[in-house]
ROTOR-71736 format. One record per residue (C-alpha): residue number from 1; residue in three letters; chain; x negated, y negated, z negated. Coordinates in nm, 4 decimals. Layout:
BEGIN
zafi nr NUM, rest ALA, kette A, u X, v Y, w Z
...
This chain:
BEGIN
zafi nr 1, rest MET, kette A, u -0.9250, v 1.3805, w -1.1837
zafi nr 2, rest HIS, kette A, u -0.6980, v 1.5719, w -0.8925
zafi nr 3, rest PRO, kette A, u -0.7637, v 1.4991, w -0.5056
zafi nr 4, rest PHE, kette A, u -0.6592, v 1.2872, w -0.3275
zafi nr 5, rest ALA, kette A, u -0.2895, v 1.3878, w -0.0756
zafi nr 6, rest LEU, kette A, u -0.3301, v 1.2138, w 0.2304
zafi nr 7, rest THR, kette A, u -0.0959, v 1.1725, w 0.4776
zafi nr 8, rest MET, kette A, u -0.1226, v 1.2599, w 0.8753
zafi nr 9, rest GLY, kette A, u 0.0400, v 0.9236, w 0.9798
zafi nr 10, rest ASP, kette A, u 0.1571, v 0.8783, w 1.3416
zafi nr 11, rest PRO, kette A, u -0.0401, v 1.1514, w 1.5194
zafi nr 12, rest ALA, kette A, u -0.0722, v 0.9214, w 1.8246
zafi nr 13, rest GLY, kette A, u -0.2468, v 0.6892, w 1.6828
zafi nr 14, rest ILE, kette A, u -0.5609, v 0.6251, w 1.5370
zafi nr 15, rest GLY, kette A, u -0.4487, v 0.8168, w 1.1818
zafi nr 16, rest PRO, kette A, u -0.6485, v 1.1184, w 1.2891
zafi nr 17, rest GLU, kette A, u -0.9659, v 0.9505, w 1.4030
zafi nr 18, rest ILE, kette A, u -0.9860, v 0.7009, w 1.0787
zafi nr 19, rest THR, kette A, u -0.9077, v 1.0539, w 0.8399
zafi nr 20, rest VAL, kette A, u -1.2007, v 1.2250, w 1.0214
zafi nr 21, rest LYS, kette A, u -1.4115, v 0.9114, w 1.0120
zafi nr 22, rest ALA, kette A, u -1.3305, v 0.8596, w 0.6414
zafi nr 23, rest TRP, kette A, u -1.4392, v 1.1848, w 0.5670
zafi nr 24, rest GLU, kette A, u -1.7629, v 1.1907, w 0.7367
zafi nr 25, rest ALA, kette A, u -1.8334, v 0.8767, w 0.4929
zafi nr 26, rest LEU, kette A, u -1.7495, v 0.9765, w 0.2187
zafi nr 27, rest ARG, kette A, u -1.8120, v 1.3784, w 0.1905
zafi nr 28, rest GLY, kette A, u -2.0825, v 1.3404, w -0.0003
zafi nr 29, rest HIS, kette A, u -1.9002, v 1.1890, w -0.2938
zafi nr 30, rest SER, kette A, u -1.6671, v 1.4511, w -0.4485
zafi nr 31, rest GLU, kette A, u -1.4696, v 1.1939, w -0.6886
zafi nr 32, rest HIS, kette A, u -1.3319, v 1.0472, w -0.3651
zafi nr 33, rest ALA, kette A, u -1.2164, v 1.4527, w -0.2548
zafi nr 34, rest PHE, kette A, u -0.9141, v 1.4317, w -0.0106
zafi nr 35, rest ALA, kette A, u -0.6983, v 1.7114, w 0.1708
zafi nr 36, rest VAL, kette A, u -0.4864, v 1.5523, w 0.4822
zafi nr 37, rest ILE, kette A, u -0.1686, v 1.6985, w 0.5662
zafi nr 38, rest ALA, kette A, u -0.1314, v 1.7926, w 0.8943
zafi nr 39, rest PRO, kette A, u -0.0727, v 2.0604, w 1.1811
zafi nr 40, rest PRO, kette A, u -0.4417, v 2.1909, w 1.1561
zafi nr 41, rest ALA, kette A, u -0.4907, v 2.1807, w 1.5415
zafi nr 42, rest ILE, kette A, u -0.4963, v 1.7749, w 1.5295
zafi nr 43, rest PHE, kette A, u -0.8417, v 1.8424, w 1.3354
zafi nr 44, rest ALA, kette A, u -0.9406, v 2.0921, w 1.6094
zafi nr 45, rest ASN, kette A, u -1.2652, v 1.9760, w 1.6760
zafi nr 46, rest THR, kette A, u -1.3319, v 1.8722, w 1.3763
zafi nr 47, rest PRO, kette A, u -1.4796, v 2.1409, w 1.0778
zafi nr 48, rest HIS, kette A, u -1.1870, v 2.1905, w 0.8685
zafi nr 49, rest THR, kette A, u -1.0432, v 2.4574, w 0.6452
zafi nr 50, rest VAL, kette A, u -0.6752, v 2.5428, w 0.5588
zafi nr 51, rest ILE, kette A, u -0.6620, v 2.5632, w 0.2145
zafi nr 52, rest SER, kette A, u -0.3375, v 2.7207, w -0.0036
zafi nr 53, rest ALA, kette A, u -0.3797, v 2.4332, w -0.2668
zafi nr 54, rest ILE, kette A, u -0.4927, v 2.0956, w -0.3128
zafi nr 55, rest SER, kette A, u -0.6961, v 2.1966, w -0.5941
zafi nr 56, rest GLU, kette A, u -0.9319, v 2.3824, w -0.3388
zafi nr 57, rest ALA, kette A, u -1.0176, v 2.0317, w -0.1838
zafi nr 58, rest ALA, kette A, u -1.2944, v 1.9630, w -0.4238
zafi nr 59, rest ASN, kette A, u -1.5329, v 2.2548, w -0.3529
zafi nr 60, rest ILE, kette A, u -1.5124, v 2.2117, w 0.0278
zafi nr 61, rest PHE, kette A, u -1.5075, v 1.8453, w 0.0388
zafi nr 62, rest GLU, kette A, u -1.8448, v 1.8099, w 0.1403
zafi nr 63, rest GLU, kette A, u -1.8771, v 2.0777, w 0.3589
zafi nr 64, rest THR, kette A, u -1.5560, v 2.0754, w 0.5804
zafi nr 65, rest LEU, kette A, u -1.2141, v 1.8449, w 0.5968
zafi nr 66, rest PRO, kette A, u -0.9530, v 2.0500, w 0.3912
zafi nr 67, rest VAL, kette A, u -0.6108, v 2.0490, w 0.5794
zafi nr 68, rest LEU, kette A, u -0.2680, v 2.1274, w 0.3855
zafi nr 69, rest ALA, kette A, u -0.1108, v 2.2528, w 0.6947
zafi nr 70, rest VAL, kette A, u 0.2589, v 2.1125, w 0.8162
zafi nr 71, rest GLU, kette A, u 0.3679, v 2.2744, w 1.1733
zafi nr 72, rest GLY, kette A, u 0.4423, v 1.9871, w 1.4020
zafi nr 73, rest ASP, kette A, u 0.3061, v 1.9965, w 1.7591
zafi nr 74, rest ILE, kette A, u -0.0009, v 1.7930, w 1.8500
zafi nr 75, rest ALA, kette A, u 0.0425, v 1.4406, w 1.9717
zafi nr 76, rest THR, kette A, u -0.1241, v 1.2650, w 2.2923
zafi nr 77, rest PRO, kette A, u -0.3385, v 1.0195, w 2.1704
zafi nr 78, rest GLY, kette A, u -0.1677, v 0.6398, w 2.2566
zafi nr 79, rest GLN, kette A, u 0.1319, v 0.8065, w 2.3806
zafi nr 80, rest PRO, kette A, u 0.3820, v 0.8041, w 2.0847
zafi nr 81, rest ASP, kette A, u 0.6678, v 1.0301, w 2.0660
zafi nr 82, rest LYS, kette A, u 0.9986, v 1.0833, w 1.8320
zafi nr 83, rest ALA, kette A, u 0.9233, v 1.4165, w 1.8792
zafi nr 84, rest HIS, kette A, u 0.6594, v 1.4015, w 1.5956
zafi nr 85, rest ALA, kette A, u 0.8659, v 1.1669, w 1.3433
zafi nr 86, rest ARG, kette A, u 0.9846, v 1.4977, w 1.1413
zafi nr 87, rest THR, kette A, u 0.6066, v 1.6507, w 1.0701
zafi nr 88, rest VAL, kette A, u 0.5404, v 1.2808, w 0.9548
zafi nr 89, rest ILE, kette A, u 0.8207, v 1.2691, w 0.7127
zafi nr 90, rest GLN, kette A, u 0.7264, v 1.5838, w 0.5868
zafi nr 91, rest SER, kette A, u 0.3388, v 1.4662, w 0.5616
zafi nr 92, rest ILE, kette A, u 0.4909, v 1.1707, w 0.3281
zafi nr 93, rest GLU, kette A, u 0.7603, v 1.4116, w 0.1297
zafi nr 94, rest ARG, kette A, u 0.4443, v 1.6772, w 0.0298
zafi nr 95, rest ALA, kette A, u 0.1827, v 1.4558, w -0.0304
zafi nr 96, rest VAL, kette A, u 0.4375, v 1.2411, w -0.3103
zafi nr 97, rest ASP, kette A, u 0.5626, v 1.5832, w -0.4771
zafi nr 98, rest LEU, kette A, u 0.1981, v 1.7133, w -0.5265
zafi nr 99, rest CYS, kette A, u 0.1354, v 1.3962, w -0.7222
zafi nr 100, rest LEU, kette A, u 0.4826, v 1.4607, w -0.9322
zafi nr 101, rest ASN, kette A, u 0.3727, v 1.7517, w -0.9897
zafi nr 102, rest GLY, kette A, u 0.0713, v 1.6735, w -1.1217
zafi nr 103, rest GLN, kette A, u -0.1456, v 1.8211, w -0.8083
zafi nr 104, rest ALA, kette A, u -0.2536, v 1.5195, w -0.6722
zafi nr 105, rest SER, kette A, u -0.4255, v 1.2029, w -0.8165
zafi nr 106, rest ALA, kette A, u -0.3228, v 0.9458, w -0.5526
zafi nr 107, rest VAL, kette A, u -0.0812, v 0.9371, w -0.1869
zafi nr 108, rest ILE, kette A, u -0.2442, v 0.7683, w 0.0253
zafi nr 109, rest THR, kette A, u -0.1062, v 0.7467, w 0.3204
zafi nr 110, rest ASN, kette A, u -0.2008, v 0.6989, w 0.7409
zafi nr 111, rest PRO, kette A, u 0.0224, v 0.4145, w 0.9575
zafi nr 112, rest ILE, kette A, u 0.3111, v 0.5644, w 1.0808
zafi nr 113, rest ALA, kette A, u 0.5346, v 0.3969, w 1.3831
zafi nr 114, rest LYS, kette A, u 0.8672, v 0.2510, w 1.1627
zafi nr 115, rest HIS, kette A, u 1.0747, v 0.2273, w 1.5113
zafi nr 116, rest LEU, kette A, u 0.9771, v 0.6024, w 1.6248
zafi nr 117, rest LEU, kette A, u 1.1329, v 0.7011, w 1.2754
zafi nr 118, rest TYR, kette A, u 1.4673, v 0.5267, w 1.3339
zafi nr 119, rest GLU, kette A, u 1.4828, v 0.6775, w 1.6195
zafi nr 120, rest ALA, kette A, u 1.4482, v 1.0082, w 1.4662
zafi nr 121, rest GLY, kette A, u 1.7601, v 0.8923, w 1.1440
zafi nr 122, rest PHE, kette A, u 1.4532, v 0.7731, w 0.9103
zafi nr 123, rest GLU, kette A, u 1.6921, v 0.4843, w 0.7037
zafi nr 124, rest PHE, kette A, u 1.4265, v 0.3086, w 0.5221
zafi nr 125, rest PRO, kette A, u 1.2921, v -0.0225, w 0.6229
zafi nr 126, rest GLY, kette A, u 0.9041, v 0.1085, w 0.5882
zafi nr 127, rest HIS, kette A, u 0.6805, v 0.3601, w 0.3745
zafi nr 128, rest THR, kette A, u 0.7417, v 0.1240, w 0.0402
zafi nr 129, rest GLU, kette A, u 1.1083, v 0.1710, w 0.0560
zafi nr 130, rest PHE, kette A, u 1.1108, v 0.5311, w 0.1219
zafi nr 131, rest LEU, kette A, u 0.8053, v 0.5903, w -0.1535
zafi nr 132, rest GLY, kette A, u 1.0486, v 0.3658, w -0.4228
zafi nr 133, rest HIS, kette A, u 1.3333, v 0.6870, w -0.2942
zafi nr 134, rest LEU, kette A, u 1.1100, v 0.9462, w -0.3406
zafi nr 135, rest GLY, kette A, u 0.9947, v 0.8617, w -0.6969
zafi nr 136, rest LYS, kette A, u 1.3653, v 0.7639, w -0.8339
zafi nr 137, rest GLY, kette A, u 1.4317, v 0.9472, w -1.1245
zafi nr 138, rest HIS, kette A, u 1.1167, v 0.9756, w -1.2731
zafi nr 139, rest GLU, kette A, u 0.9425, v 0.7329, w -1.5047
zafi nr 140, rest THR, kette A, u 0.6867, v 0.4778, w -1.4320
zafi nr 141, rest PRO, kette A, u 0.3823, v 0.3685, w -1.6695
zafi nr 142, rest TYR, kette A, u 0.5437, v 0.0348, w -1.6724
zafi nr 143, rest THR, kette A, u 0.8355, v -0.1683, w -1.4712
zafi nr 144, rest LYS, kette A, u 1.0139, v 0.0323, w -1.2396
zafi nr 145, rest GLY, kette A, u 0.9261, v -0.1142, w -0.8890
zafi nr 146, rest PRO, kette A, u 0.8639, v -0.0440, w -0.5642
zafi nr 147, rest VAL, kette A, u 0.6474, v -0.4021, w -0.4821
zafi nr 148, rest MET, kette A, u 0.3898, v -0.4175, w -0.2229
zafi nr 149, rest MET, kette A, u 0.0158, v -0.5871, w -0.3296
zafi nr 150, rest LEU, kette A, u -0.2025, v -0.6424, w -0.0577
zafi nr 151, rest ALA, kette A, u -0.5858, v -0.6415, w -0.1638
zafi nr 152, rest ALA, kette A, u -0.9190, v -0.7508, w -0.0205
zafi nr 153, rest GLN, kette A, u -1.2212, v -0.8004, w -0.1829
zafi nr 154, rest ASP, kette A, u -1.1284, v -1.0649, w -0.5252
zafi nr 155, rest LEU, kette A, u -0.7523, v -1.1107, w -0.3839
zafi nr 156, rest ARG, kette A, u -0.4020, v -0.9402, w -0.4597
zafi nr 157, rest VAL, kette A, u -0.1116, v -1.0436, w -0.3635
zafi nr 158, rest GLY, kette A, u 0.2252, v -0.8920, w -0.4273
zafi nr 159, rest ILE, kette A, u 0.5276, v -1.0128, w -0.2315
zafi nr 160, rest VAL, kette A, u 0.8775, v -1.0790, w -0.3327
zafi nr 161, rest THR, kette A, u 1.0428, v -1.0563, w 0.0375
zafi nr 162, rest VAL, kette A, u 0.9013, v -0.7929, w 0.2296
zafi nr 163, rest HIS, kette A, u 1.0604, v -0.6602, w 0.5667
zafi nr 164, rest VAL, kette A, u 1.3547, v -0.8740, w 0.6257
zafi nr 165, rest PRO, kette A, u 1.3596, v -1.1653, w 0.8776
zafi nr 166, rest LEU, kette A, u 1.2059, v -1.5088, w 0.7166
zafi nr 167, rest ARG, kette A, u 1.5824, v -1.6314, w 0.7509
zafi nr 168, rest ASP, kette A, u 1.6845, v -1.3885, w 0.5108
zafi nr 169, rest ALA, kette A, u 1.3512, v -1.4098, w 0.3376
zafi nr 170, rest VAL, kette A, u 1.4688, v -1.7396, w 0.2335
zafi nr 171, rest GLU, kette A, u 1.8191, v -1.6446, w 0.1158
zafi nr 172, rest GLN, kette A, u 1.6402, v -1.3492, w -0.0830
zafi nr 173, rest VAL, kette A, u 1.4056, v -1.5486, w -0.2876
zafi nr 174, rest SER, kette A, u 1.5632, v -1.5953, w -0.6503
zafi nr 175, rest GLU, kette A, u 1.4983, v -1.6125, w -1.0127
zafi nr 176, rest GLU, kette A, u 1.5847, v -1.2467, w -1.0256
zafi nr 177, rest SER, kette A, u 1.3937, v -1.1112, w -0.7279
zafi nr 178, rest ILE, kette A, u 1.0733, v -1.3188, w -0.8643
zafi nr 179, rest LEU, kette A, u 1.1189, v -1.2143, w -1.2444
zafi nr 180, rest ARG, kette A, u 1.1633, v -0.8509, w -1.1160
zafi nr 181, rest THR, kette A, u 0.8679, v -0.8378, w -0.8577
zafi nr 182, rest ALA, kette A, u 0.6774, v -1.0529, w -1.1368
zafi nr 183, rest ARG, kette A, u 0.6938, v -0.8149, w -1.3974
zafi nr 184, rest VAL, kette A, u 0.6169, v -0.5149, w -1.1654
zafi nr 185, rest MET, kette A, u 0.2818, v -0.7120, w -1.0867
zafi nr 186, rest LEU, kette A, u 0.1841, v -0.8165, w -1.4531
zafi nr 187, rest GLY, kette A, u 0.2414, v -0.4437, w -1.5659
zafi nr 188, rest ALA, kette A, u 0.0381, v -0.2828, w -1.2308
zafi nr 189, rest LEU, kette A, u -0.2573, v -0.5572, w -1.3179
zafi nr 190, rest LYS, kette A, u -0.2830, v -0.4606, w -1.7076
zafi nr 191, rest THR, kette A, u -0.2003, v -0.0796, w -1.6390
zafi nr 192, rest ASP, kette A, u -0.3544, v 0.0174, w -1.2814
zafi nr 193, rest PHE, kette A, u -0.6248, v -0.2326, w -1.2720
zafi nr 194, rest GLY, kette A, u -0.7410, v -0.2650, w -1.6913
zafi nr 195, rest ILE, kette A, u -0.6979, v -0.6789, w -1.6825
zafi nr 196, rest ALA, kette A, u -0.5549, v -0.7133, w -2.0574
zafi nr 197, rest ASN, kette A, u -0.4315, v -1.0617, w -1.9916
zafi nr 198, rest PRO, kette A, u -0.3166, v -1.0771, w -1.5927
zafi nr 199, rest HIS, kette A, u -0.2974, v -1.4670, w -1.5017
zafi nr 200, rest LEU, kette A, u -0.0354, v -1.4796, w -1.2318
zafi nr 201, rest ALA, kette A, u 0.0125, v -1.7468, w -0.9349
zafi nr 202, rest LEU, kette A, u 0.3365, v -1.8223, w -0.8162
zafi nr 203, rest ALA, kette A, u 0.2904, v -1.9896, w -0.4432
zafi nr 204, rest GLY, kette A, u 0.5786, v -2.2422, w -0.3551
zafi nr 205, rest LEU, kette A, u 0.8396, v -2.1366, w -0.0695
zafi nr 206, rest ASN, kette A, u 0.8299, v -2.4966, w 0.0812
zafi nr 207, rest PRO, kette A, u 0.5778, v -2.7012, w 0.2270
zafi nr 208, rest HIS, kette A, u 0.3501, v -2.8810, w -0.0726
zafi nr 209, rest ALA, kette A, u 0.5601, v -2.7008, w -0.3215
zafi nr 210, rest GLY, kette A, u 0.8741, v -2.8801, w -0.2579
zafi nr 211, rest GLU, kette A, u 0.6989, v -3.2129, w -0.2774
zafi nr 212, rest GLY, kette A, u 0.8866, v -3.2767, w -0.5720
zafi nr 213, rest GLY, kette A, u 1.2279, v -3.2147, w -0.3788
zafi nr 214, rest ALA, kette A, u 1.1192, v -3.4422, w -0.1062
zafi nr 215, rest LEU, kette A, u 1.0762, v -3.0895, w 0.0824
zafi nr 216, rest GLY, kette A, u 1.2971, v -2.8215, w -0.0490
zafi nr 217, rest ARG, kette A, u 1.4536, v -2.7642, w -0.4107
zafi nr 218, rest GLU, kette A, u 1.3839, v -2.3999, w -0.4356
zafi nr 219, rest GLU, kette A, u 1.0915, v -2.4427, w -0.6702
zafi nr 220, rest ILE, kette A, u 1.2853, v -2.6666, w -0.9106
zafi nr 221, rest GLU, kette A, u 1.5888, v -2.4093, w -0.9136
zafi nr 222, rest ILE, kette A, u 1.4660, v -2.1416, w -0.8852
zafi nr 223, rest ILE, kette A, u 1.0786, v -2.0348, w -0.8497
zafi nr 224, rest ASN, kette A, u 0.9668, v -2.2973, w -1.1746
zafi nr 225, rest PRO, kette A, u 1.2800, v -2.1383, w -1.3912
zafi nr 226, rest ALA, kette A, u 1.1777, v -1.7921, w -1.3367
zafi nr 227, rest ALA, kette A, u 0.8006, v -1.9180, w -1.4104
zafi nr 228, rest GLU, kette A, u 0.9332, v -2.0749, w -1.7457
zafi nr 229, rest LYS, kette A, u 1.1278, v -1.7344, w -1.8651
zafi nr 230, rest LEU, kette A, u 0.7932, v -1.5392, w -1.8332
zafi nr 231, rest ARG, kette A, u 0.5771, v -1.7726, w -1.9853
zafi nr 232, rest ARG, kette A, u 0.8744, v -1.7358, w -2.2308
zafi nr 233, rest GLU, kette A, u 0.8486, v -1.3253, w -2.2216
zafi nr 234, rest GLY, kette A, u 0.3997, v -1.3964, w -2.2954
zafi nr 235, rest HIS, kette A, u 0.2959, v -1.3869, w -1.9702
zafi nr 236, rest ASP, kette A, u 0.0419, v -1.6544, w -1.7933
zafi nr 237, rest VAL, kette A, u 0.1684, v -1.7361, w -1.5338
zafi nr 238, rest THR, kette A, u 0.1983, v -2.0394, w -1.3137
zafi nr 239, rest ASP, kette A, u 0.4293, v -2.3257, w -1.1824
zafi nr 240, rest ALA, kette A, u 0.4920, v -2.2797, w -0.7484
zafi nr 241, rest GLN, kette A, u 0.1520, v -2.3770, w -0.6361
zafi nr 242, rest PRO, kette A, u 0.1007, v -2.5322, w -0.2711
zafi nr 243, rest ALA, kette A, u 0.0446, v -2.2020, w -0.0609
zafi nr 244, rest ASP, kette A, u -0.1609, v -2.4262, w 0.1441
zafi nr 245, rest THR, kette A, u -0.4779, v -2.4331, w -0.1554
zafi nr 246, rest LEU, kette A, u -0.4133, v -2.1357, w -0.2775
zafi nr 247, rest PHE, kette A, u -0.6100, v -1.8759, w -0.1336
zafi nr 248, rest HIS, kette A, u -0.9417, v -2.0386, w -0.0774
zafi nr 249, rest ALA, kette A, u -1.2609, v -1.8832, w -0.2438
zafi nr 250, rest GLU, kette A, u -1.2799, v -2.1248, w -0.5421
zafi nr 251, rest ALA, kette A, u -0.9045, v -2.1182, w -0.5702
zafi nr 252, rest ARG, kette A, u -0.9330, v -1.6952, w -0.6110
zafi nr 253, rest GLN, kette A, u -1.1573, v -1.7597, w -0.9045
zafi nr 254, rest GLY, kette A, u -0.8687, v -1.9108, w -1.0986
zafi nr 255, rest TYR, kette A, u -0.6625, v -1.6405, w -1.1079
zafi nr 256, rest ASP, kette A, u -0.5999, v -1.2444, w -1.1069
zafi nr 257, rest ALA, kette A, u -0.3176, v -1.2287, w -0.8722
zafi nr 258, rest VAL, kette A, u -0.0842, v -1.4102, w -0.6805
zafi nr 259, rest LEU, kette A, u 0.3016, v -1.3617, w -0.5994
zafi nr 260, rest ALA, kette A, u 0.3712, v -1.5038, w -0.2451
zafi nr 261, rest MET, kette A, u 0.7581, v -1.5635, w -0.1330
zafi nr 262, rest TYR, kette A, u 0.7780, v -1.3757, w 0.1966
zafi nr 263, rest HIS, kette A, u 0.5697, v -1.1419, w 0.4172
zafi nr 264, rest ASP, kette A, u 0.3133, v -1.3684, w 0.6384
zafi nr 265, rest GLN, kette A, u 0.2652, v -1.5736, w 0.3505
zafi nr 266, rest GLY, kette A, u 0.1259, v -1.3527, w 0.1499
zafi nr 267, rest LEU, kette A, u 0.0180, v -1.1152, w 0.4625
zafi nr 268, rest ILE, kette A, u -0.1936, v -1.3665, w 0.6601
zafi nr 269, rest PRO, kette A, u -0.4511, v -1.4761, w 0.3421
zafi nr 270, rest VAL, kette A, u -0.5358, v -1.1395, w 0.2887
zafi nr 271, rest LYS, kette A, u -0.5577, v -0.9863, w 0.6677
zafi nr 272, rest THR, kette A, u -0.8076, v -1.3223, w 0.7104
zafi nr 273, rest LEU, kette A, u -1.0195, v -1.2699, w 0.4091
zafi nr 274, rest ASP, kette A, u -1.1283, v -0.9195, w 0.5083
zafi nr 275, rest PHE, kette A, u -0.8951, v -0.7922, w 0.8254
zafi nr 276, rest HIS, kette A, u -1.0705, v -0.4621, w 0.8065
zafi nr 277, rest GLY, kette A, u -1.1083, v -0.3682, w 0.4776
zafi nr 278, rest GLY, kette A, u -0.7671, v -0.4890, w 0.3052
zafi nr 279, rest VAL, kette A, u -0.5407, v -0.2432, w 0.1269
zafi nr 280, rest ASN, kette A, u -0.1838, v -0.1920, w 0.1023
zafi nr 281, rest ILE, kette A, u -0.0789, v -0.1247, w -0.2545
zafi nr 282, rest THR, kette A, u 0.2198, v -0.0131, w -0.3847
zafi nr 283, rest LEU, kette A, u 0.3327, v -0.0834, w -0.7557
zafi nr 284, rest GLY, kette A, u 0.5927, v 0.0472, w -0.9861
zafi nr 285, rest LEU, kette A, u 0.5951, v 0.4015, w -0.8589
zafi nr 286, rest PRO, kette A, u 0.5525, v 0.7125, w -1.1213
zafi nr 287, rest PHE, kette A, u 0.1975, v 0.8091, w -0.8911
zafi nr 288, rest VAL, kette A, u -0.0683, v 0.6117, w -0.7560
zafi nr 289, rest ARG, kette A, u -0.0202, v 0.4799, w -0.3173
zafi nr 290, rest THR, kette A, u -0.2477, v 0.2933, w -0.1173
zafi nr 291, rest SER, kette A, u -0.2221, v 0.2946, w 0.2428
zafi nr 292, rest PRO, kette A, u -0.4986, v 0.0980, w 0.5489
zafi nr 293, rest ASP, kette A, u -0.3205, v -0.2328, w 0.5637
zafi nr 294, rest HIS, kette A, u -0.3232, v -0.1938, w 0.9286
zafi nr 295, rest GLY, kette A, u -0.0676, v -0.0424, w 1.2110
zafi nr 296, rest THR, kette A, u -0.1006, v 0.2985, w 1.4067
zafi nr 297, rest ALA, kette A, u -0.3146, v 0.0882, w 1.6706
zafi nr 298, rest PHE, kette A, u -0.1540, v 0.3241, w 2.0007
zafi nr 299, rest ASP, kette A, u -0.3576, v 0.0769, w 2.1821
zafi nr 300, rest ILE, kette A, u -0.7255, v 0.2274, w 2.0832
zafi nr 301, rest ALA, kette A, u -0.6040, v 0.5749, w 1.9953
zafi nr 302, rest GLY, kette A, u -0.8384, v 0.8632, w 2.1207
zafi nr 303, rest LYS, kette A, u -1.1015, v 0.6028, w 2.2359
zafi nr 304, rest GLY, kette A, u -1.3450, v 0.6366, w 1.9490
zafi nr 305, rest ILE, kette A, u -1.3481, v 0.3233, w 1.8132
zafi nr 306, rest ALA, kette A, u -1.1274, v 0.2777, w 1.5559
zafi nr 307, rest ARG, kette A, u -1.2711, v 0.1637, w 1.2416
zafi nr 308, rest PRO, kette A, u -1.1788, v 0.3726, w 0.9169
zafi nr 309, rest ASP, kette A, u -1.2831, v 0.0791, w 0.6907
zafi nr 310, rest SER, kette A, u -0.9402, v -0.0303, w 0.5651
zafi nr 311, rest LEU, kette A, u -0.8480, v 0.3756, w 0.5055
zafi nr 312, rest ILE, kette A, u -1.1805, v 0.4010, w 0.2849
zafi nr 313, rest ALA, kette A, u -1.1254, v 0.1034, w 0.0669
zafi nr 314, rest ALA, kette A, u -0.7850, v 0.3071, w 0.0164
zafi nr 315, rest ILE, kette A, u -0.9235, v 0.5812, w -0.0775
zafi nr 316, rest ARG, kette A, u -1.1791, v 0.3749, w -0.3219
zafi nr 317, rest ARG, kette A, u -0.8555, v 0.1509, w -0.4710
zafi nr 318, rest ALA, kette A, u -0.6797, v 0.4864, w -0.5169
zafi nr 319, rest ARG, kette A, u -0.9677, v 0.6485, w -0.7002
zafi nr 320, rest GLU, kette A, u -0.9872, v 0.2503, w -0.9162
zafi nr 321, rest ILE, kette A, u -0.6500, v 0.2565, w -0.9829
zafi nr 322, rest ALA, kette A, u -0.6118, v 0.6056, w -1.0640
zafi nr 323, rest THR, kette A, u -0.8733, v 0.6078, w -1.3291
zafi nr 324, rest HIS, kette A, u -0.7008, v 0.3125, w -1.5015
zafi nr 325, rest ARG, kette A, u -0.3667, v 0.5169, w -1.5010
zafi nr 326, rest TYR, kette A, u -0.4616, v 0.8736, w -1.6033
zafi nr 327, rest GLY, kette A, u -0.8160, v 0.8347, w -1.7455
């Protein structure tokens, strides 16, 4: 198994701090070895070694933080600046390239500030869509995505509509979008999580899953017909379930993953269950990608109080997925 490629994220955020803390926590575990792609000066106060190839990372990981150098200026913690955008993007592009060339086993991304990238000409809604773009033209081991999945403890949640306003999300929930997302999720549960016969629960869009049509007809006209098509394909999929009773501990024992209809419907349960340990996983890519399930936290950057739990969890999830996918 190859080392992981860790992107730098926004250098004015908590990415550098949690990178160092994750390395300190995992340095004794060579199976979790990673190299961070960043300007080396960011880690001037940490034992680090600039390497020329990511294959060198595993041999030095216990003693020093491996850094694959990209050009860029030092940022002031807590003071975001679009001047760093090009370096942030280059870090992501290089990490993906290392995976596509078979030199890294996974891309793990530190948090970015999308609005700063937009100001610099970035044309994608977020990480997920950009990674899907970078993976175009390469074969995936199951149905092509990208699809966002959030995972925390025993809960996995995929999302039909992601970075769009809620008004637009409702319009974008269609039989086609549900089928596409569900097929990616079911393939991932088998290939990346080793679940031979995954059971997928579909969340309803409306309160009480529409209450038989009294509170909305999307369940009757869109979600349940999609579920029926998936069952005819041989998949174990429920009809639309009331979202307000779908995520408690007892309910979670009845399925392997949930397909939520919109962003907050899926992310609120994950972050409530384990705010510090949640992981963002992109499914349906030709490479493994995980990320901490939090943002840049500019307000606490440079104060030494950022928790690395989610990044550590993302590294461990990447190892789990890469092991299932690549053996």
